[in-house]
Steps between C-alpha positions, in 0.01 A plus 500: 500500500280593795684597820370469855598704804596288799696529823762252619637556849348847490677601177310601187550299179339465159478146366339326206144380532476120507808434713482301820627661819807277480580616146431865579717491811785347299481780244505756781812352660355271767574129529214325675605149610330250271507147367337611176690472176300795372780623275469175304122514504441230761323602819436294810127587481540652846526155658824563691397838653864608525439834327234636736476879530247742645289672235237771539267604221341843540351540847468125547672299770860384479512134405770238465507395135722277290689752289572249220135490391344816640474777235586862568218754485473877489583655836614172658736519797742210553701432813773237481697550819226537761525272806182321392621431143850406614366255759254350251770431244724345764220274620425390142861393450515328839191297410660396170815396684298291745407261216835519324791256494771724641803295396648815351860385539435198276273676251654583163283812484684643801620848411224539240201409715237774493325365810820532701548848357155624603543331840808713555335817368184460709689395813321166524569330833620141518255224591217737590237247392546125538261219421397249237644532150342432162571144372808507279557376146853473362518427126840423348389260228594708195859581399404869473286641782447408863209606722505522881169619646657544844653820364195622308327818622195456270570829324375365166774666294595169334137439405475845343830463310402162350170642380642829377798355313342186362125516543535188714370412844751232593521644851206588720379510859431145617293394804324752721542704814807434714599206276525713185815450292613600150564227247383326182143367498434237767842581647666293229869519429627725224605171339133395474359829381511701175773727642739605223781540760593849378574618854320833471331417831840472670595852392205657684478276808599721795634208705660162432166329438574471127860451392702341223629148571868556566760295313802655669565176690498307173770730360702467821491122467626519142799706616570249778478209257772651281276549197586741221247761616414735214275802541294677235305820570187640333507859370233632739708406806765765433232768486370423850768330713644833613175577682587229752806708593323837531589613149248699300247311290619482142868489590667244269738286705626249244870538582459487878264204469759304301769587756272376779426173318871429462558565868220259583704230326330439164743346253359685200263796476290535185228735384167347401497764227700245298212258549260778399689548173484124446126506570450770238685294239278200569175690555555736206567206269188326631291812434638535150415137429143551623463819295636352178402131528154536649550408865266581791453875540515716694816363657532588868825532695583230754777640719277588798428189711216669686329565169565139388339373821199721434471374144507136610238560770258725316571488124629151426316510167735780390832339593588446134527877472790511746854502370670169577812682620620453855561816699849658478641365827382147418657525153824628643497232769461236230798644310712511817423134570582400140724717281664694785571187705635329189736790431621500861536122518252477788250224569158676485406316819770698681371836373248682720317790331351776715265755343442832676155614394251778581232231500364233736331307216847420362548274802209289381603526135836334558319200656279435199573148366580634152779729627773241464699313235624142536402507867703817571301794633556829318505704822560371853400795720323834464563789736288813503653848511407506869677171567817618329495810721471278809802296388704816446404646837572182698848486341593840637551648154477880489305512175512876447880510527562214255690579179325448167598173335397338173338171405715203407561536127568141390237336277198692644638840596358708217146632484304758306284788610203297380572244771510770769146624443346157556442616857244765396150440375516532123873426502472146367284623215736787419804271508328249272391765252855627463604156376183406311518824303859420400418142404212609277665802337874440521531845659522620858199690631628857480413661830547178703241592766133414459389772741132463413482174695679626810329575830477368857129472559311172506273591210510390137726671248488433129676606182527414133828455319544512123758244388557470125145611432344260749338625818587319823257583781640459850370535854652502848334425833632452853289368784238239424208741531627670183613177334151353534363761260742392227449131569123529481536670161701202376236261633226696329691514171514881501871552571678713239850434627783284372728531804412559867724546802353405838683548831365366826578795726358851439785701349702188421797349683608832652188462718543126554388318811860449612607864481573721805204618705392853411373686807577859609623410849762270348620749236669781696672656198199526273271781394145514632350396168724197448222246533329651198813473286710207621423281198599780264824560689595132488406481132708805419807327646458223241421730206809705586718189496351401164591839358860462622554170320699498177303193384125546539355214295514136608605370158814717513628338820821333376502238778144404407615465141792284618267280709292420193804451276679263739217325682132564421524526123224751438197644681222243544734213405439151635757550780361845576154349543634232732678749725316829464135422436225363720145368508197594710260307719156494343375260765551732796186559704286752315357816658353675195 
C-alpha cells in the first residue's frame, strides 16, 4: 500500500494513495460537510459543491475543489476552515435551499435530513436567494415509493445506488439546465417503469425526495374501526430498529420491540419467523419434488418481492424456475385469516393483518391480485422499520427503557433458528438445506450451520453439498447485478446449480429499503468504521439469535407440525397450494 504525505489544516498526515480529499480527511479525523454517501460508494459527482475545500498542490495556487472527487497527491496541502472555503460551502448550501421545498415541519425525513444537517453545520442563512423554482413532479402512484422533486438536490446518489446494486438505470437526470430533475425515463411514474420497488434509492436520498409510501394512517383507521389488528414482524427488523433510538448497530431489540407493539395497541404480536418455518416446509418439499420427480431446475427462491419484480420485468422466460411459494409474511397472513381466525371464532373480514418489514417492495407485494384467498387479502398493511419507529416515537414510548417481553405463544408463537436467519443473504438457502438434508437422509445435518454460504457482500457465493451420494450444487446472490450472472447462465443452458437463492437488496433483508438510514451524523454512538460493517453487525444479531434457539430446523417446530396435522394436511397439499402458493405474471411489460 503506497502512502502519500499531505497536510490538512497545517498538520502532517500519511494517507493511502487513491483516496479523495474527503475520504482522506475522514481518516485523519476531519468531517467535511457533504451530501455524498461515499461510505456506501455513491458520490454526488461533485454536483452539489457542499464539500468545497482549498487545496494546494506543490507550489501551485490554492484552489477551491470538490473534496468528494478530488484525489490526494504527494505534498498536497488542504485547508477546510479558511474563510474562503467556509463561505463557499455556505453559499453552495444556500443555493440548494433556494430551489428546495422547505416544508420541514411536514416532511417525514425531518430529523434525518442531511440537507438540513449541512445547512446547520455550514451556517446557511435563511432565504438568501429567492426566485423561480424548478417545475415539480410528485409521484405517489405505487404502493411502495413516492417521489417529490421539490425536495431533490440533484445529488445523483439514487441513480448511483440503482446502478451499483442492480445494474439498472431506472433513475436518471431528466430535462436540461434549470429544469433538470431526477426520475425514470421521460419523467414517468415508478408505476410505469421497470422499477423493482426495492427502496434502495430511499436509503441513500439525503432529503425527503424519495420516501416509502406510508401506511400508518391505514393502520390507525383499522384501530378506529374496531378491527382485530394483528401484527407480524420480519426477523431483520429486530436487528435494526434500535438504531432509530440511538442504540448501536447490531443491537437485537426483540423484547423491547414486542413491548412497544403491545403498547401501540396490537391485539396479538407474532414473529414472521413462524411464517419462515412454514415457507421452508413448503419450499423444501417443492425442491425435493423437483429433484426426485424431474421438475424445472435450478429452483430459485421466491421470498424477495423486489427479485420477483425483476424476474417478471427482465426474465419472464425463466419464471418457471421460481418456487411457487409465497413469501413468509404472506403465508402467515393467509394462515391468520384462515386457521387462526377459525380457532378464535373471528370473521376473517374483521381481522386486519399488519406486517412490519425491512422492505418497501413488500408494500407492492401485498397488493398483487394473487395474494388473497376467497376475496380475503392475506395482508392488509405493510409498515417499514422506519414507519414503526415513527409510530413508537409519536406515542411517547421510551423505547430504551421498555422491559423485554415475548411473542404471543398461541398457535404461531414457536419458531426455529432457521426462520431467524431468513433476514440475511444466504439465510433462506441455509434454512432450506437444514430441512432438505433431513428429508433426504432421515438424519439432521450435524453441524447445523452451512458457514460456506454465509457473507454480507452482494457477490455470488456457491457450494456443493453431498446428500446420500448425490451432489447438490447451490448458489446465492443478492442485488440484481449479481443475480443477472446466474440468470444468464440458466438462459444459456450452462448453469450447474440445482438450487439458487436470490435476494433483491445487497446483503439481504438486513439492508432492505425500509431499514433505518445509515449515516455518521445520525449515529452518535457508533465507531468511525461503522459504515463499512453495518450489514455484518445486523447479520450477526440474527445469527446469534439462531444459535440461542433450542430448535434450529423448521421441520422440528412443533406448532408447524400441529398446523399440518390439524389444518393443512401435509406440505404441498391441495389446501396448502390454495393458501400458501402463488403464480407469476408472464405478461408484464418486458425489459430484457
